C-alpha positions in Angstrom: 40.7 57.1 111.5 42.5 60.7 111.2 45.3 61.3 113.5 43.4 63.9 115.5 40.8 61.5 116.5 43.0 58.7 117.8 43.3 60.2 121.3 43.9 63.2 122.8 47.2 62.3 124.2 48.7 62.1 120.4 47.2 65.4 119.5 48.9 67.2 122.5 52.3 65.5 121.6 52.0 66.2 117.8 50.6 69.7 117.7 50.3 71.3 121.2 53.6 70.6 122.6 55.5 71.8 119.6 53.8 74.9 119.7 54.2 75.6 123.6 58.0 75.1 122.7 58.0 77.6 120.1 55.9 80.1 122.2 58.7 79.7 124.9 61.4 80.4 122.6 59.8 83.2 121.2 59.0 84.9 124.8 62.6 84.3 125.7 63.6 86.4 122.6 61.0 89.0 123.1 62.2 89.5 126.7 66.1 89.7 125.6 65.2 92.1 122.8 63.2 94.5 125.2 65.6 94.9 128.1 65.3 98.5 128.8 68.5 100.4 127.4 68.9 102.4 130.8 70.4 99.4 132.1 73.0 99.7 129.5 75.8 102.2 129.7 77.9 104.3 127.1 81.7 104.6 127.4 81.0 107.6 129.7 79.1 105.3 132.3 75.9 107.3 131.8 72.6 105.8 130.3 73.1 104.6 126.6 71.9 107.1 123.9 69.1 106.3 121.3 71.4 106.3 118.1 69.2 105.8 115.1 65.7 104.4 114.2 66.2 105.5 110.3 67.5 102.8 109.5 66.6 101.0 112.6 69.8 99.8 114.0 71.3 97.7 116.6 71.7 93.9 117.2 68.0 93.9 118.6 66.9 96.6 116.1 65.7 98.9 118.8 67.9 102.1 117.9 70.5 101.6 120.5 73.9 100.0 120.2 73.2 97.7 123.1 74.9 94.3 123.6 73.5 91.4 125.0 74.4 87.7 125.5 73.3 86.6 121.7 75.4 89.4 120.2 78.5 87.5 119.6 79.8 90.2 117.3 79.6 92.8 120.0 77.7 95.6 118.0 78.6 98.3 120.6 80.2 101.0 118.5 77.8 103.7 117.2 79.2 105.0 113.8 78.5 106.6 110.7 79.1 104.6 107.6 81.4 105.9 104.9 81.7 104.4 101.3 85.4 103.4 102.5 84.2 101.5 105.8 81.3 100.0 103.5 84.2 98.6 101.0 86.4 97.7 103.7 83.8 95.5 105.6 82.6 94.0 102.2 86.3 92.9 101.6 86.3 91.3 104.9 83.1 89.4 104.0 80.5 91.4 105.5 78.6 93.2 102.6 76.4 95.7 104.6 75.0 97.2 101.3 73.3 94.0 101.0 71.0 95.2 103.7 70.4 98.5 102.3 72.9 100.4 104.1 74.8 103.4 102.5 77.3 105.9 103.3 75.7 108.4 105.8 73.6 105.7 107.7 74.2 105.6 111.2 74.8 101.9 112.3 75.9 100.0 115.5 79.0 98.5 114.4 80.8 95.1 115.2 83.7 96.1 117.6 86.2 94.1 115.9 85.5 95.3 112.6 85.8 98.8 113.7 88.9 98.1 115.3 90.1 96.6 112.2 89.4 99.7 110.3 91.0 101.8 112.6 94.3 99.8 112.7 94.1 99.9 108.8 93.8 103.7 108.6 96.4 105.8 107.5 95.7 108.8 109.7 93.2 110.5 112.0 91.2 111.7 108.9 91.0 108.4 107.0 87.6 107.8 106.0 87.7 104.2 106.4 87.0 104.6 109.9 83.5 105.6 110.9 83.2 108.6 113.1 81.6 107.4 116.6 79.0 108.7 118.5 80.4 107.9 122.2 77.0 108.7 124.0 75.3 105.8 121.8 78.4 103.6 122.0 77.9 100.7 124.6 80.7 100.5 127.4 81.4 97.0 126.2 83.6 98.2 123.2 86.0 99.1 125.9 86.1 95.6 126.9 86.7 94.4 123.5 90.1 95.7 122.7 89.2 99.4 121.9 90.6 102.4 124.1 88.8 105.4 125.1 91.7 107.4 123.3 90.8 105.5 120.1 87.1 106.2 120.3 87.7 110.0 121.2 90.1 110.2 118.3 87.6 109.1 115.8 84.6 110.8 117.5 82.0 112.8 115.8 81.9 116.3 116.2 80.6 117.6 119.6 81.2 114.4 121.3 84.2 114.5 123.1 83.2 117.8 124.7 79.9 115.9 126.2 77.5 117.7 123.8 76.0 114.3 122.4 76.5 115.2 118.9 73.3 114.8 116.7 71.9 112.0 118.1 68.0 111.3 117.4 65.9 113.5 119.9 63.4 110.4 120.5 61.7 109.1 123.6 63.5 106.6 125.6 62.8 103.0 124.7 59.6 101.7 126.1 60.8 98.1 127.4 57.4 96.7 126.1 58.5 97.6 122.4 59.6 94.4 120.5 62.9 94.3 118.8 64.2 92.0 116.5 67.6 90.1 116.4 70.2 91.4 113.7 70.6 89.1 110.5 74.0 90.1 109.7 77.1 88.2 108.5 80.5 88.3 109.6 
């Protein structure tokens, strides 16, 4: 007699219960990935700005450098990648080129890696340190060992004066839009 005909309890335990568990896990991740960005603040204590959708960046792959409980790397720093930073990151075990990134891409960077690059820099203009878009950098960067002075020192043109630099001009994130969790190595 086939397994599904034995009894309905066996069918429920073997087939339905695991599917319910997967659905609950998927729903949890969907809710975390779609937390509205207006609940996140930038380093100026203003609503976090959209950073990049080409490539789609952010730990939740929604274009924002927002941080949540799953983001152990604190991908809060909105930076523009340079060849030197990509080389530096690869030398530390995180080859961002392997996921298709190249110099000029806007990317939400791990706070600790950006700080390492800053500490390794040989001066303010050393390209190993990506320029930062302050309006798109999550305030949590300031709670993870980076000072506002350091961020301003490496700010992208127009950011320190409050102009918002050249951020993407898109509609605010729709909380119902699903994101995905980043799959980078550190």
